[in-house]
C-alpha positions in Angstrom: -16.5 2.6 13.1 -17.8 -0.6 11.5 -16.8 -4.1 13.3 -16.2 -7.4 10.8 -18.8 -10.2 12.3 -17.2 -12.9 10.5 -14.0 -13.5 8.3 -13.2 -15.0 4.8 -11.3 -18.4 5.5 -11.9 -18.3 9.4 -13.2 -22.0 9.3 -9.6 -22.6 7.8 -7.2 -20.9 9.6 -8.6 -20.7 13.4 -8.5 -17.6 15.9 -4.9 -16.5 15.1 -6.0 -16.1 11.5 -9.3 -14.5 12.4 -7.1 -11.9 14.3 -5.0 -11.3 11.2 -7.7 -10.8 9.0 -9.4 -8.2 11.8 -6.2 -6.3 11.7 -5.8 -6.1 8.1 -9.4 -5.3 7.8 -9.5 -2.6 10.1 -6.1 -1.0 8.8 -8.1 -0.8 5.4 -11.1 1.0 6.6 -9.0 3.2 8.2 -7.3 4.1 4.8 -10.8 5.3 3.1 -10.9 8.6 2.1 -13.0 11.3 5.0 -13.2 15.0 4.6 -10.7 16.0 7.1 -8.0 13.5 5.6 -5.9 14.6 2.3 -4.4 12.0 0.4 -0.9 11.9 -0.4 -0.1 9.5 -3.2 3.5 7.9 -2.9 4.8 6.1 -6.1 7.2 3.4 -6.4 9.3 3.1 -10.0 12.1 0.3 -10.4 12.6 -3.1 -11.0 10.4 -5.9 -9.0 13.2 -6.5 -7.0 13.9 -2.9 -6.0 10.7 -2.3 -5.1 10.0 -5.2 -2.9 13.0 -4.5 -0.9 11.7 -1.2 -0.2 8.4 -2.0 0.5 9.6 -4.7 2.8 11.9 -2.0 4.5 8.7 0.5 4.7 7.0 -2.0 6.3 9.6 -3.1 8.9 9.4 1.0 9.7 6.0 0.5 10.4 4.8 2.9 7.2 2.6 0.9 5.3 1.8 -2.6 5.5 2.4 -4.4 2.0 -1.3 -5.1 1.5 -2.1 -1.3 1.3 0.3 -1.1 -2.1 -1.5 -1.9 -5.3 -0.6 -4.9 -7.5 2.0 -3.9 -10.3 1.4 -1.5 -12.6 3.1 -0.8 -15.9 5.1 2.2 -15.2 4.2 6.0 -17.4 5.5 6.3 -20.3 5.4 9.3 -23.2 2.3 7.5 -24.7 0.8 6.5 -21.1 2.0 9.9 -19.0 1.8 10.3 -15.1 -1.5 12.4 -15.0 -1.8 15.0 -11.9 -5.0 16.4 -10.8 -5.1 20.8 -11.3 -2.6 21.8 -7.6 -1.0 18.8 -7.3 2.5 18.5 -7.1 5.3 16.2 -6.8 8.7 15.5 -5.0 10.7 12.6 -5.5 13.6 11.0 -3.8 15.4 8.3 -5.1 16.9 5.3 -2.7 19.6 2.9 -4.0 19.0 -0.9 -2.8 21.6 -3.6 -3.4 20.5 -5.9 -6.1 20.6 -9.7 -4.9 
């Protein structure tokens, strides 16, 4: 496993910042594709606020770090449908979050 030798911005943040950046780098490295792993793509479609609430809940449960998710993207439309690879299936769960 690669171990980072330096951290971006470490001259500003000090040792605590270095530790946080180190943990983030290790988690990102552990999520890279490997031959012994099969990817599962999770998709969240909803308002910005509802998605943020869901991401925070998943983070608090230890499921995923916030930085592991992509930036917000436009949702699929009839003109720009979601495309899957041959053999891929989908399953969906709808959860409702209180509006703030």
